C-alpha positions as CSV (number, residue, x, y, z in Angstrom):
1,M,-24.3,-5.6,26.0
2,R,-26.1,-7.8,23.5
3,E,-25.2,-7.4,19.8
4,T,-28.7,-6.4,19.0
5,T,-28.2,-3.2,21.0
6,Y,-25.3,-1.9,18.8
7,A,-26.7,1.1,16.9
8,W,-24.0,0.8,14.3
9,K,-25.3,-2.7,13.4
10,D,-28.5,-1.3,12.1
11,V,-28.1,-1.8,8.3
12,S,-31.1,0.5,7.6
13,L,-28.8,3.5,8.6
14,P,-26.5,5.2,6.1
15,S,-22.9,3.8,6.3
16,R,-21.5,7.2,7.5
17,E,-24.0,7.4,10.3
18,R,-23.2,3.9,11.4
19,A,-19.5,4.6,11.4
20,E,-19.9,7.8,13.3
21,K,-22.0,6.0,16.0
22,L,-19.3,3.4,16.3
23,V,-16.4,5.8,16.6
24,A,-18.3,7.9,19.2
25,A,-18.6,4.8,21.4
26,M,-14.9,4.0,21.2
27,T,-12.3,5.1,23.8
28,L,-9.1,6.8,22.7
29,E,-7.1,3.6,23.4
30,Q,-9.5,1.6,21.3
31,K,-9.2,4.0,18.4
32,I,-5.4,3.9,18.6
33,A,-5.4,0.1,18.7
34,Q,-7.4,-0.1,15.5
35,L,-4.7,1.9,13.6
36,H,-1.8,-0.6,14.0
37,G,-1.3,-4.3,14.2
38,A,-0.9,-6.5,17.3
39,M,2.2,-8.5,16.1
40,E,5.3,-7.8,18.2
41,T,8.6,-7.2,16.4
42,I,10.9,-10.2,16.5
43,D,14.6,-10.0,15.8
44,I,14.8,-13.4,14.3
45,Y,18.5,-13.1,13.4
46,S,19.6,-12.3,17.0
47,V,17.4,-15.0,18.5
48,A,18.7,-17.6,16.0
49,A,22.3,-16.6,16.7
50,Q,21.8,-16.8,20.5
51,T,20.1,-20.2,20.1
52,A,23.0,-21.6,17.9
53,E,25.6,-20.3,20.3
54,S,23.9,-22.1,23.2
55,G,23.6,-25.3,21.2
56,G,19.8,-25.0,21.0
57,D,17.5,-26.6,18.4
58,L,16.8,-24.1,15.6
59,E,13.8,-26.1,14.3
60,Q,12.3,-26.1,17.8
61,L,12.9,-22.4,18.0
62,A,11.1,-21.8,14.7
63,A,8.1,-23.7,16.0
64,Q,7.9,-21.5,19.1
65,I,7.9,-18.1,17.3
66,Q,4.4,-16.7,17.3
67,I,3.2,-15.0,14.2
68,E,0.0,-13.0,14.7
69,R,-0.6,-10.4,11.9
70,H,-3.8,-8.9,13.0
71,V,-5.6,-5.9,14.4
72,P,-7.2,-7.0,17.6
73,A,-11.0,-7.4,18.0
74,I,-13.0,-5.2,20.4
75,E,-15.6,-7.7,21.5
76,E,-17.6,-5.2,23.6
77,L,-18.2,-3.1,20.5
78,G,-18.7,-6.0,18.1
79,I,-15.6,-5.2,16.1
80,P,-14.1,-8.5,14.8
81,R,-10.4,-9.4,14.6
82,F,-8.9,-8.1,11.3
83,R,-6.6,-10.8,9.9
84,I,-3.6,-10.0,7.7
85,T,-1.3,-12.3,5.7
86,N,2.0,-11.6,4.0
87,G,1.7,-12.8,0.4
88,P,4.0,-11.7,-2.3
89,V,5.1,-15.3,-2.9
90,G,2.0,-17.1,-1.6
91,V,-0.2,-16.9,1.5
92,G,2.0,-17.4,4.5
93,M,3.1,-16.0,7.8
94,G,-0.5,-15.0,8.3
95,D,-2.7,-14.5,11.4
96,G,-2.3,-17.6,13.5
97,T,0.3,-20.0,14.8
98,P,1.2,-22.2,13.1
99,S,0.4,-20.3,9.9
100,P,-2.5,-21.7,7.9
101,P,-1.2,-24.2,5.3
102,A,-0.9,-22.8,1.9
103,T,0.9,-23.2,-1.4
104,S,4.6,-22.2,-1.4
105,L,5.1,-20.5,-4.7
106,P,8.3,-19.8,-6.6
107,M,10.1,-16.5,-6.1
108,T,8.5,-13.7,-8.2
109,I,11.9,-12.9,-9.7
110,G,11.6,-16.4,-11.2
111,L,8.1,-15.7,-12.4
112,A,9.1,-12.5,-14.1
113,A,12.0,-14.2,-15.8
114,G,9.5,-16.2,-17.8
115,F,7.9,-13.1,-19.3
116,D,4.6,-15.0,-19.2
117,L,1.5,-13.0,-18.3
118,E,-0.8,-16.0,-18.3
119,L,1.5,-17.7,-15.8
120,A,1.4,-14.5,-13.7
121,R,-2.4,-14.7,-13.7
122,R,-2.3,-18.3,-12.6
123,Y,0.1,-17.3,-9.9
124,G,-2.3,-14.6,-8.7
125,D,-5.3,-17.0,-8.9
126,I,-3.6,-19.3,-6.3
127,I,-2.8,-16.5,-3.9
128,G,-6.3,-14.9,-4.2
129,S,-8.1,-18.1,-3.8
130,E,-6.1,-19.2,-0.7
131,T,-6.4,-15.8,0.9
132,A,-10.2,-16.0,0.7
133,T,-10.4,-19.7,1.6
134,L,-8.2,-19.1,4.7
135,G,-10.4,-16.2,5.9
136,Q,-7.6,-13.5,5.7
137,H,-8.9,-10.0,5.2
138,V,-5.8,-8.3,3.9
139,L,-3.1,-9.7,1.6
140,E,0.3,-7.8,1.7
141,G,1.2,-8.3,-2.0
142,P,2.2,-8.3,-4.7
143,G,5.6,-6.5,-4.1
144,V,6.5,-4.2,-7.0
145,C,9.7,-2.6,-5.7
146,L,12.6,-2.7,-8.1
147,H,15.8,-4.6,-7.7
148,R,18.3,-1.8,-7.1
149,T,21.0,-3.8,-5.3
150,T,21.9,-7.4,-5.4
151,I,22.0,-7.7,-1.6
152,A,18.5,-6.4,-0.8
153,G,17.0,-8.9,1.6
154,R,13.5,-9.0,0.0
155,N,14.5,-9.2,-3.6
156,F,12.9,-12.6,-3.8
157,E,9.5,-11.0,-3.4
158,Y,10.0,-8.5,-6.2
159,F,9.8,-9.0,-10.0
160,S,12.9,-7.4,-11.5
161,E,15.1,-4.4,-11.9
162,D,13.1,-3.2,-14.9
163,P,10.1,-0.8,-14.2
164,Y,8.1,-2.0,-17.2
165,L,8.5,-5.7,-16.6
166,S,7.7,-5.3,-12.9
167,G,4.7,-3.2,-13.7
168,V,3.1,-5.5,-16.2
169,M,3.8,-8.7,-14.2
170,G,2.5,-6.9,-11.0
171,V,-0.7,-5.9,-12.7
172,A,-1.3,-9.4,-14.0
173,V,-0.8,-10.9,-10.5
174,A,-2.9,-8.2,-8.8
175,Q,-5.8,-8.5,-11.2
176,A,-5.9,-12.3,-10.7
177,I,-5.8,-11.9,-6.9
178,Q,-8.6,-9.3,-7.0
179,A,-10.7,-11.3,-9.3
180,Q,-10.8,-14.0,-6.6
181,L,-11.7,-11.3,-3.9
182,K,-14.4,-9.8,-6.2
183,R,-13.8,-6.1,-5.4
184,L,-11.2,-3.5,-4.5
185,D,-11.9,-0.8,-2.0
186,G,-8.9,1.4,-2.6
187,I,-5.4,1.9,-4.0
188,L,-2.6,3.9,-2.5
189,H,0.1,4.8,-5.0
190,S,3.4,5.7,-3.2
191,A,6.2,4.2,-5.3
192,S,8.7,6.8,-6.3
193,R,11.8,6.9,-8.5
194,F,14.4,9.7,-8.2
195,T,17.9,9.7,-9.7
196,H,19.6,13.1,-9.1
197,L,19.3,16.8,-9.2
198,G,20.8,18.6,-12.3
199,P,20.1,20.6,-15.4
200,L,18.0,19.1,-18.2
201,E,20.9,19.0,-20.6
202,H,22.6,16.5,-18.2
203,E,19.6,14.2,-18.0
204,H,20.0,10.7,-19.3
205,L,17.1,9.3,-21.3
206,D,17.2,6.0,-19.4
207,D,16.8,7.9,-16.1
208,W,14.1,10.0,-17.5
209,S,12.2,7.0,-18.8
210,Q,12.5,5.1,-15.5
211,M,11.1,8.1,-13.6
212,L,8.2,8.4,-15.9
213,R,7.4,4.7,-15.7
214,V,7.6,4.4,-12.0
215,N,6.1,7.8,-11.0
216,L,3.5,8.3,-13.6
217,I,2.9,5.3,-16.0
218,A,2.7,2.7,-13.2
219,P,-0.1,4.5,-11.2
220,F,-2.1,5.1,-14.4
221,A,-1.7,1.4,-15.6
222,L,-2.5,-0.1,-12.2
223,T,-5.5,2.2,-11.7
224,R,-6.8,1.5,-15.2
225,A,-6.4,-2.3,-14.8
226,C,-8.2,-2.2,-11.4
227,T,-11.1,0.1,-12.3
228,P,-13.6,-2.8,-12.8
229,L,-12.8,-4.0,-9.3
230,L,-12.9,-0.5,-7.9
231,S,-16.3,-0.1,-9.5
232,A,-17.6,-3.2,-7.8
233,A,-17.0,-1.6,-4.4
234,P,-19.7,0.6,-2.8
235,D,-17.1,3.3,-2.0
236,A,-13.6,3.1,-3.6
237,S,-10.8,5.6,-3.4
238,V,-7.5,6.0,-5.2
239,V,-4.8,8.1,-3.7
240,L,-1.7,9.4,-5.7
241,T,1.4,10.5,-3.9
242,A,3.0,13.5,-5.6
243,E,5.8,15.9,-4.5
244,T,6.2,19.6,-3.7
245,H,7.8,20.2,-7.1
246,A,4.8,18.8,-8.9
247,L,2.9,21.9,-7.6
248,A,5.9,24.3,-8.2
249,P,8.3,22.9,-10.9
250,A,11.8,24.3,-10.3
251,A,15.1,24.3,-12.0
252,F,17.3,21.1,-11.7
253,W,14.4,18.9,-10.6
254,G,14.0,17.6,-14.2
255,G,12.3,14.3,-14.9
256,Y,11.3,13.8,-11.3
257,S,9.3,17.1,-11.3
258,V,7.8,16.4,-14.7
259,S,6.7,12.9,-13.8
260,K,5.2,14.0,-10.5
261,S,3.5,17.0,-12.2
262,G,1.8,14.5,-14.5
263,L,0.0,13.0,-11.5
264,L,-1.8,16.2,-11.0
265,A,-3.1,16.1,-14.6
266,L,-4.0,12.4,-14.2
267,N,-5.9,13.2,-11.0
268,S,-7.9,16.0,-12.6
269,I,-8.8,14.0,-15.7
270,Q,-9.7,10.8,-13.9
271,A,-11.8,12.7,-11.4
272,Q,-13.8,14.4,-14.2
273,E,-14.3,11.0,-16.0
274,W,-15.6,9.4,-12.7
275,E,-18.1,12.2,-12.0
276,S,-20.9,10.0,-13.2
277,N,-20.0,7.3,-10.7
278,P,-20.1,8.7,-7.2
279,S,-18.7,5.5,-5.7
280,L,-15.3,6.2,-7.3
281,R,-12.9,9.0,-6.3
282,I,-9.3,10.0,-6.7
283,N,-7.1,12.6,-4.9
284,V,-3.4,13.6,-4.5
285,L,-1.4,13.8,-1.4
286,V,1.8,15.9,-1.4
287,P,4.0,14.7,1.6
288,G,6.1,17.8,2.0
289,K,9.1,17.9,4.3
290,V,9.0,14.5,6.0
291,N,12.0,12.5,7.2
292,S,12.0,10.0,4.4
293,P,15.0,8.4,2.6
294,L,14.2,10.4,-0.5
295,R,14.2,13.7,1.5
296,A,17.6,12.8,2.9
297,Q,18.9,12.3,-0.6
298,T,17.5,15.5,-2.0
299,H,18.2,17.7,1.0
300,P,21.3,16.3,2.8
301,G,21.9,19.5,4.7
302,E,18.7,19.0,6.8
303,T,18.8,17.3,10.1
304,N,16.4,14.4,11.0
305,A,15.1,16.4,14.0
306,S,13.9,19.2,11.7
307,R,11.6,16.9,9.8
308,P,8.4,15.1,11.0
309,A,8.4,11.3,10.6
310,P,6.5,9.8,7.6
311,E,3.9,8.5,10.1
312,A,2.6,12.0,10.3
313,L,1.0,11.5,6.9
314,M,-1.1,8.6,8.0
315,P,-4.2,10.6,9.3
316,L,-4.6,12.2,5.9
317,Y,-4.0,8.9,4.0
318,L,-6.6,7.2,6.1
319,Y,-9.0,10.1,5.6
320,L,-8.6,10.0,1.8
321,L,-9.0,6.2,1.7
322,G,-11.9,6.1,4.2
323,P,-15.6,6.9,4.1
324,D,-15.1,10.4,5.5
325,S,-13.7,11.7,2.2
326,R,-16.6,10.4,0.1
327,G,-17.6,13.0,-2.4
328,V,-14.1,14.6,-2.4
329,S,-12.4,13.9,-5.7
330,G,-9.9,15.6,-8.0
331,S,-8.3,17.5,-5.1
332,V,-4.7,17.9,-4.0
333,F,-3.8,18.0,-0.2
334,D,-0.8,19.0,1.8
335,G,0.2,16.0,3.8
336,L,1.3,17.9,6.9
337,T,-1.2,20.7,7.2
338,R,-3.9,18.4,5.8
339,K,-5.3,21.3,3.9
340,Q,-6.5,21.3,0.3
341,V,-4.1,23.2,-1.9
342,A,-5.6,22.6,-5.3
343,P,-7.6,23.0,-7.4
Protein backbone atom coordinates (compact mmCIF):
# COMPACT_ATOMS: atom_id res chain seq x y z
CA MET A 1 0.00 0.00 0.00
CA ARG A 2 1.43 3.34 -0.99
CA GLU A 3 1.26 6.25 1.44
CA THR A 4 -0.90 8.21 -1.00
CA THR A 5 -3.69 5.64 -0.54
CA TYR A 6 -4.06 6.32 3.21
CA ALA A 7 -7.41 8.05 3.63
CA TRP A 8 -6.36 9.39 7.04
CA LYS A 9 -3.46 11.23 5.39
CA ASP A 10 -5.91 13.50 3.58
CA VAL A 11 -5.40 16.84 5.36
CA SER A 12 -8.55 18.23 3.75
CA LEU A 13 -10.64 15.98 6.02
CA PRO A 14 -11.58 16.98 9.59
CA SER A 15 -9.21 15.62 12.24
CA ARG A 16 -11.92 13.47 13.82
CA GLU A 17 -12.82 11.84 10.50
CA ARG A 18 -9.17 11.11 9.75
CA ALA A 19 -8.71 9.55 13.20
CA GLU A 20 -11.84 7.42 12.81
CA LYS A 21 -10.66 6.13 9.43
CA LEU A 22 -7.28 5.21 10.88
CA VAL A 23 -8.73 3.40 13.92
CA ALA A 24 -11.17 1.52 11.69
CA ALA A 25 -8.23 0.18 9.69
CA MET A 26 -6.38 -1.10 12.77
CA THR A 27 -6.53 -4.61 14.16
CA LEU A 28 -7.18 -5.19 17.87
CA GLU A 29 -3.50 -6.12 18.36
CA GLN A 30 -2.38 -2.88 16.70
CA LYS A 31 -4.68 -0.81 18.89
CA ILE A 32 -3.34 -2.48 22.05
CA ALA A 33 0.25 -1.97 20.89
CA GLN A 34 -0.35 1.78 20.61
CA LEU A 35 -1.46 2.01 24.25
CA HIS A 36 1.82 0.93 25.86
CA GLY A 37 5.55 1.17 25.28
CA ALA A 38 7.83 -1.41 23.73
CA MET A 39 10.61 -1.26 26.34
CA GLU A 40 11.08 -4.47 28.29
CA THR A 41 11.40 -4.28 32.08
CA ILE A 42 14.98 -4.84 33.21
CA ASP A 43 15.91 -5.76 36.79
CA ILE A 44 19.20 -3.84 36.71
CA TYR A 45 20.05 -4.62 40.34
CA SER A 46 19.72 -8.40 39.94
CA VAL A 47 21.63 -8.42 36.66
CA ALA A 48 24.41 -6.29 38.16
CA ALA A 49 24.64 -8.52 41.25
CA GLN A 50 24.85 -11.66 39.13
CA THR A 51 27.53 -10.11 36.95
CA ALA A 52 29.58 -9.02 39.97
CA GLU A 53 29.33 -12.47 41.56
CA SER A 54 30.55 -14.10 38.37
CA GLY A 55 33.45 -11.66 38.05
CA GLY A 56 32.02 -9.97 34.97
CA ASP A 57 32.70 -6.43 33.77
CA LEU A 58 29.96 -4.05 34.98
CA GLU A 59 30.90 -1.36 32.44
CA GLN A 60 30.56 -3.86 29.62
CA LEU A 61 27.21 -4.96 31.03
CA ALA A 62 25.96 -1.36 31.09
CA ALA A 63 26.92 -0.96 27.43
CA GLN A 64 24.88 -4.04 26.53
CA ILE A 65 21.62 -2.97 28.18
CA GLN A 66 19.18 -1.85 25.51
CA ILE A 67 17.03 1.18 26.33
CA GLU A 68 14.20 1.70 23.87
CA ARG A 69 11.48 3.94 25.26
CA HIS A 70 9.01 4.08 22.42
CA VAL A 71 5.65 3.04 21.05
CA PRO A 72 6.40 0.94 17.96
CA ALA A 73 5.62 2.16 14.48
CA ILE A 74 3.00 0.47 12.28
CA GLU A 75 4.52 0.96 8.87
CA GLU A 76 1.65 -0.56 6.91
CA LEU A 77 -0.66 2.13 8.32
CA GLY A 78 1.83 4.98 8.13
CA ILE A 79 2.03 5.36 11.93
CA PRO A 80 5.55 6.50 12.87
CA ARG A 81 7.56 5.37 15.88
CA PHE A 82 6.63 7.42 18.98
CA ARG A 83 9.86 8.29 20.80
CA ILE A 84 10.00 8.93 24.57
CA THR A 85 12.79 10.17 26.81
CA ASN A 86 13.17 10.23 30.59
CA GLY A 87 14.01 13.80 31.50
CA PRO A 88 13.58 15.18 35.03
CA VAL A 89 17.34 15.87 35.25
CA GLY A 90 18.12 16.23 31.57
CA VAL A 91 17.39 14.28 28.40
CA GLY A 92 18.64 10.76 28.82
CA MET A 93 17.71 7.08 28.69
CA GLY A 94 15.67 7.93 25.63
CA ASP A 95 14.67 5.98 22.57
CA GLY A 96 17.82 4.44 21.17
CA THR A 97 20.96 2.60 22.25
CA PRO A 98 23.25 4.17 23.11
CA SER A 99 21.04 7.00 24.33
CA PRO A 100 21.43 10.24 22.38
CA PRO A 101 24.18 12.41 23.92
CA ALA A 102 22.72 15.20 26.03
CA THR A 103 23.64 17.50 28.92
CA SER A 104 23.79 15.82 32.34
CA LEU A 105 22.17 18.37 34.64
CA PRO A 106 22.50 18.60 38.45
CA MET A 107 19.87 16.93 40.61
CA THR A 108 16.66 18.96 40.86
CA ILE A 109 16.93 18.88 44.66
CA GLY A 110 20.11 20.92 44.18
CA LEU A 111 18.31 23.27 41.80
CA ALA A 112 15.50 23.85 44.31
CA ALA A 113 18.01 24.48 47.09
CA GLY A 114 19.05 27.65 45.26
CA PHE A 115 15.50 29.13 45.37
CA ASP A 116 16.34 30.71 42.00
CA LEU A 117 13.47 30.79 39.48
CA GLU A 118 15.62 32.21 36.70
CA LEU A 119 18.06 29.33 37.12
CA ALA A 120 15.10 26.92 36.99
CA ARG A 121 14.03 28.47 33.67
CA ARG A 122 17.54 28.07 32.24
CA TYR A 123 17.47 24.46 33.46
CA GLY A 124 14.20 23.88 31.58
CA ASP A 125 15.51 25.67 28.48
CA ILE A 126 18.29 23.10 28.15
CA ILE A 127 15.94 20.14 28.58
CA GLY A 128 13.35 21.50 26.14
CA SER A 129 15.90 22.43 23.51
CA GLU A 130 17.64 19.04 23.59
CA THR A 131 14.33 17.14 23.56
CA ALA A 132 13.37 18.90 20.33
CA THR A 133 16.84 18.69 18.79
CA LEU A 134 17.11 14.94 19.43
CA GLY A 135 13.70 14.25 17.89
CA GLN A 136 12.00 12.94 21.04
CA HIS A 137 8.21 13.24 21.09
CA VAL A 138 7.52 12.90 24.83
CA LEU A 139 9.63 14.10 27.75
CA GLU A 140 8.93 12.42 31.11
CA GLY A 141 9.52 15.38 33.39
CA PRO A 142 9.77 17.45 35.42
CA GLY A 143 9.12 15.29 38.49
CA VAL A 144 7.11 17.11 41.16
CA CYS A 145 6.62 14.39 43.77
CA LEU A 146 7.50 15.40 47.33
CA HIS A 147 10.37 14.06 49.41
CA ARG A 148 8.48 12.09 52.08
CA THR A 149 11.25 9.70 53.09
CA THR A 150 15.02 10.00 52.89
CA ILE A 151 15.43 6.57 51.28
CA ALA A 152 13.13 7.06 48.29
CA GLY A 153 15.11 5.93 45.26
CA ARG A 154 14.07 8.77 42.95
CA ASN A 155 14.41 11.72 45.32
CA PHE A 156 17.19 13.10 43.13
CA GLU A 157 14.58 13.77 40.42
CA TYR A 158 12.26 15.75 42.71
CA PHE A 159 12.61 19.28 44.04
CA SER A 160 11.96 19.19 47.78
CA GLU A 161 9.74 18.15 50.66
CA ASP A 162 7.89 21.47 50.55
CA PRO A 163 4.77 21.61 48.32
CA TYR A 164 5.09 25.32 47.57
CA LEU A 165 8.78 25.23 46.64
CA SER A 166 8.27 22.11 44.52
CA GLY A 167 5.33 23.77 42.79
CA VAL A 168 6.96 27.07 41.86
CA MET A 169 10.21 25.43 40.75
CA GLY A 170 8.32 22.78 38.78
CA VAL A 171 6.24 25.46 37.02
CA ALA A 172 9.36 27.43 36.07
CA VAL A 173 11.08 24.35 34.61
CA ALA A 174 7.90 23.19 32.83
CA GLN A 175 7.24 26.60 31.28
CA ALA A 176 10.78 26.77 29.93
CA ILE A 177 10.56 23.25 28.47
CA GLN A 178 7.21 23.99 26.86
CA ALA A 179 8.42 27.30 25.43
CA GLN A 180 10.99 25.30 23.49
CA LEU A 181 8.32 22.87 22.28
CA LYS A 182 5.93 25.74 21.36
CA ARG A 183 2.64 24.18 22.50
CA LEU A 184 1.02 21.88 25.05
CA ASP A 185 -1.73 19.44 24.08
CA GLY A 186 -2.86 18.39 27.52
CA ILE A 187 -2.29 18.23 31.27
CA LEU A 188 -3.30 15.36 33.55
CA HIS A 189 -3.32 16.39 37.21
CA SER A 190 -3.15 13.33 39.46
CA ALA A 191 -0.88 14.32 42.38
CA SER A 192 -2.60 13.81 45.72
CA ARG A 193 -1.84 14.51 49.36
CA PHE A 194 -3.66 12.73 52.21
CA THR A 195 -2.70 12.74 55.88
CA HIS A 196 -5.29 10.93 58.01
CA LEU A 197 -8.97 10.53 58.79
CA GLY A 198 -10.27 12.38 61.82
CA PRO A 199 -12.53 15.15 63.13
CA LEU A 200 -11.89 18.74 62.08
CA GLU A 201 -10.96 19.73 65.63
CA HIS A 202 -7.96 17.39 65.40
CA GLU A 203 -6.71 18.75 62.07
CA HIS A 204 -3.26 20.35 62.11
CA LEU A 205 -2.89 23.57 60.13
CA ASP A 206 0.30 22.28 58.49
CA ASP A 207 -1.49 19.17 57.23
CA TRP A 208 -4.46 21.23 56.05
CA SER A 209 -2.15 23.65 54.22
CA GLN A 210 -0.22 20.86 52.50
CA MET A 211 -3.37 19.16 51.26
CA LEU A 212 -4.69 22.44 49.84
CA ARG A 213 -1.37 23.16 48.15
CA VAL A 214 -0.93 19.76 46.54
CA ASN A 215 -4.56 18.88 45.78
CA LEU A 216 -5.94 22.27 44.75
CA ILE A 217 -3.40 25.09 44.47
CA ALA A 218 -0.86 23.14 42.39
CA PRO A 219 -3.37 22.11 39.67
CA PHE A 220 -4.62 25.69 39.47
CA ALA A 221 -1.12 27.19 39.34
CA LEU A 222 0.19 24.74 36.73
CA THR A 223 -2.89 25.14 34.53
CA ARG A 224 -2.75 28.92 34.75
CA ALA A 225 0.97 29.00 33.96
CA CYS A 226 0.52 26.67 30.97
CA THR A 227 -2.62 28.28 29.50
CA PRO A 228 -0.72 30.20 26.79
CA LEU A 229 0.85 26.95 25.57
CA LEU A 230 -2.46 25.10 25.79
CA SER A 231 -4.02 27.88 23.72
CA ALA A 232 -1.37 27.36 21.03
CA ALA A 233 -2.57 23.78 20.47
CA PRO A 234 -5.49 23.07 18.10
CA ASP A 235 -7.16 20.82 20.67
CA ALA A 236 -5.98 20.95 24.31
CA SER A 237 -7.43 19.17 27.33
CA VAL A 238 -6.91 19.49 31.08
CA VAL A 239 -8.01 16.62 33.33
CA LEU A 240 -8.30 17.01 37.11
CA THR A 241 -8.34 13.93 39.35
CA ALA A 242 -10.77 14.34 42.25
CA GLU A 243 -12.10 11.86 44.82
CA THR A 244 -15.44 10.38 45.87
CA HIS A 245 -15.69 12.68 48.88
CA ALA A 246 -15.38 15.70 46.61
CA LEU A 247 -18.85 14.81 45.33
CA ALA A 248 -20.20 13.78 48.73
CA PRO A 249 -18.25 15.44 51.59
CA ALA A 250 -18.43 13.32 54.72
CA ALA A 251 -17.44 13.49 58.37
CA PHE A 252 -13.78 12.82 59.22
CA TRP A 253 -12.50 13.44 55.68
CA GLY A 254 -11.52 17.01 56.60
CA GLY A 255 -8.96 18.87 54.55
CA TYR A 256 -8.71 16.12 51.95
CA SER A 257 -12.41 16.35 51.11
CA VAL A 258 -12.31 20.16 51.14
CA SER A 259 -9.30 20.35 48.82
CA LYS A 260 -10.72 17.80 46.37
CA SER A 261 -14.13 19.52 46.45
CA GLY A 262 -12.34 22.68 45.38
CA LEU A 263 -11.37 20.96 42.14
CA LEU A 264 -15.04 20.71 41.20
CA ALA A 265 -15.44 24.47 41.59
CA LEU A 266 -12.19 25.08 39.69
CA ASN A 267 -13.42 22.81 36.89
CA SER A 268 -16.74 24.63 36.58
CA ILE A 269 -15.26 28.12 36.67
CA GLN A 270 -12.46 27.36 34.20
CA ALA A 271 -14.83 25.65 31.77
CA GLN A 272 -17.10 28.70 31.75
CA GLU A 273 -14.16 31.05 31.19
CA TRP A 274 -12.94 28.90 28.28
CA GLU A 275 -16.31 28.79 26.52
CA SER A 276 -15.14 31.40 24.03
CA ASN A 277 -12.18 29.21 23.03
CA PRO A 278 -13.45 25.84 21.74
CA SER A 279 -9.91 24.45 21.50
CA LEU A 280 -9.62 24.41 25.32
CA ARG A 281 -11.51 22.12 27.67
CA ILE A 282 -11.29 20.88 31.25
CA ASN A 283 -12.98 17.97 33.04
CA VAL A 284 -12.77 15.97 36.28
CA LEU A 285 -12.29 12.24 36.74
CA VAL A 286 -13.29 10.63 40.05
CA PRO A 287 -11.35 7.31 40.32
CA GLY A 288 -13.61 5.52 42.79
CA LYS A 289 -12.68 2.21 44.43
CA VAL A 290 -9.43 1.31 42.68
CA ASN A 291 -6.56 -0.66 44.17
CA SER A 292 -4.27 2.32 44.78
CA PRO A 293 -1.89 2.95 47.73
CA LEU A 294 -4.20 5.76 48.86
CA ARG A 295 -7.24 3.47 48.90
CA ALA A 296 -5.28 0.93 50.95
CA GLN A 297 -4.47 3.69 53.44
CA THR A 298 -8.03 4.97 53.79
CA HIS A 299 -9.77 1.57 53.63
CA PRO A 300 -7.40 -0.99 55.18
CA GLY A 301 -10.20 -3.53 55.64
CA GLU A 302 -10.69 -4.02 51.92
CA THR A 303 -8.85 -6.78 50.06
CA ASN A 304 -6.88 -6.15 46.90
CA ALA A 305 -9.01 -8.66 45.01
CA SER A 306 -12.13 -6.60 45.69
CA ARG A 307 -10.80 -3.54 43.88
CA PRO A 308 -9.97 -3.06 40.18
CA ALA A 309 -6.41 -2.05 39.29
CA PRO A 310 -5.67 1.64 38.60
CA GLU A 311 -5.14 0.68 34.94
CA ALA A 312 -8.92 0.38 34.69
CA LEU A 313 -9.05 4.19 34.65
CA MET A 314 -6.89 4.56 31.54
CA PRO A 315 -9.66 4.32 28.90
CA LEU A 316 -11.46 7.29 30.43
CA TYR A 317 -8.26 9.29 30.92
CA LEU A 318 -7.39 8.67 27.25
CA TYR A 319 -10.89 9.65 26.16
CA LEU A 320 -10.78 12.92 28.11
CA LEU A 321 -7.31 13.79 26.84
CA GLY A 322 -7.97 12.70 23.25
CA PRO A 323 -9.95 14.19 20.37
CA ASP A 324 -13.08 12.12 21.01
CA SER A 325 -13.97 14.32 23.98
CA ARG A 326 -13.67 17.58 22.08
CA GLY A 327 -16.61 19.79 23.02
CA VAL A 328 -16.98 18.15 26.45
CA SER A 329 -15.97 20.59 29.19
CA GLY A 330 -16.85 21.32 32.79
CA SER A 331 -18.07 17.76 33.39
CA VAL A 332 -17.31 15.22 36.12
CA PHE A 333 -16.93 11.52 35.26
CA ASP A 334 -16.92 8.32 37.29
CA GLY A 335 -13.63 6.62 36.49
CA LEU A 336 -14.98 3.06 36.61
CA THR A 337 -18.44 3.36 35.04
CA ARG A 338 -17.13 6.07 32.66
CA LYS A 339 -20.44 7.85 33.07
CA GLN A 340 -20.91 11.57 33.57
CA VAL A 341 -22.01 12.23 37.15
CA ALA A 342 -22.05 16.03 37.18
CA PRO A 343 -23.10 18.65 36.45
